[in-house]
N, C-alpha and C positions, 0 to 999 in steps of 0.2 A: 408416465410423464417422461418426455425426452430430457436429456441432459442439457439441451440448448433452449428450453422453454424460458421465456423472459418473465420475471416477476416484477420488474420495475419498468422497463421500456414499454411504452404505449399504455401505461396505467397511470391513474391519477393518484400518485403516492405523495402524501404530504408529511410522512414521518420517516425518520432515519431507519436504516435496516443494515444488519451485518452480513447480508447475503450478497455475494458477488455473482451476477449473471455472466454467462459465457456464450460465445458463438464459435463456430468452427474457424480454425486458422486458415487464412487464404494461402493458396499455393505461392511459394517463393518468399514469404514473409520471414524475416530473421529476427527482428528486434522491434519491441514496442516501448515507447516512452510516453507516460502520462504524467501530467503534473497539475497541481492546483495550489493557488496561493490564498484560498479561501477556507482553510481548515483551522478550526478552533478547538481548544481543549481547556481544561482547568488544571492549575497547579495543584498536585495532590496534597500539598502541605497547607498552603494559604487559601485555596479556592479561587484565586485570582485567575482571570482569563489569560490564555496564551494564544497567540496567533502563529500558525506555522505554514510553511510552504512545503508540500510533499511532492517528491519526484519518484515515480515508480518506473523502473526499467526492467524488462524481462524478455527472455527468448522462448516464445511459446512452442510447445511440442504439437498439441492438437487443438488447443482452445485459446481464445483471447477474451479479455475481460470487456464487458459492455460498459460504456462510460456513465450512463445514468445510474446504474447500480453502484458504480464506484463513487459517484457523487454522494449517494445516500449512505454508502458505507462510511466515507469520510465524515459526513455530517453526524454520524452516530457517536463521534467522540466529543462533541460540543459540550456535553455536561458531564464528562468523565474526567476524573483526576488521574493524570498520567504524565510522567516525565517525558521529555523529548526523546531520550535514548530508548525508553521502553516502547514509545509509540513507533519508532522506526523498526524495532524488532518485531513487534506485534503485526504491523502491516506487512512486512516481508514474509512472515510465516503464514499469515492469512491469504496473501496472494499465491504463495507456493502451494498451500493446501487446496485452494479453489481451482486453479487452472493447471497445476502440476507442470510448470514450465521446466526447461533445462536448467535455468537459473533465474533468480530475480534479485534486484538491488533496490533498496529503498533509502532515500536520503530525506530526512526531515530537518528543515532549517527553522529554528524558532526565532521570531522577531526579538530584538533586545528588550530586556527588562533589567534595570539597574545597570545599564551600560554593557551587558554581556549578551552576545549572540551565541546560540548553541546550534551546532550542526552534527547530526548523528547519522551514521550509515549502517545499515544492516543487510546481510546477504543470506540467501537460502538457495539450495540446489547446487548444481555443479557449474563451474566456469573455469576458464583457463587460469591456473594458479599463478602464472607469470604476471597476470593483471592484478594480482593481489585480492582476488575473490576467493570465496570458499569452494571446496570441492567435497563431495561426500554425500551424506544422507539427508540433506535438507536442513541441517542444523543452522542456527543463526550465529553470526559473530558481529560484534559492533566495533566500528573504528573509533 
């Protein structure tokens, strides 16, 4: 099976999936930004629904993430209890593990509950330290 065989695109998938499909990086491409304001999860303490906007930025080495598989991946969190900060870290590491970019940055903004809006950013991979991003072995850090 090819590394770039699609499991979501062109298929009638009606269930969430934690697999991110990839395709070859086009020549000259430096940065990809993908965002969705349709992400939901559950509060891990109360079970109440949370609504998040997720912004994924990455510098691909060889592969890019296919958007339908990303939609199904993000959908997979809808019944999962997870704090906003942990969600940012999880997505950053999953993106890094899937497509092995030079670096990736994930920001999750949770809609206000109780008057408090939460924004969490996680990094994975290498990026210019002067920009405040991580460098090294793919570990995450949360702002």
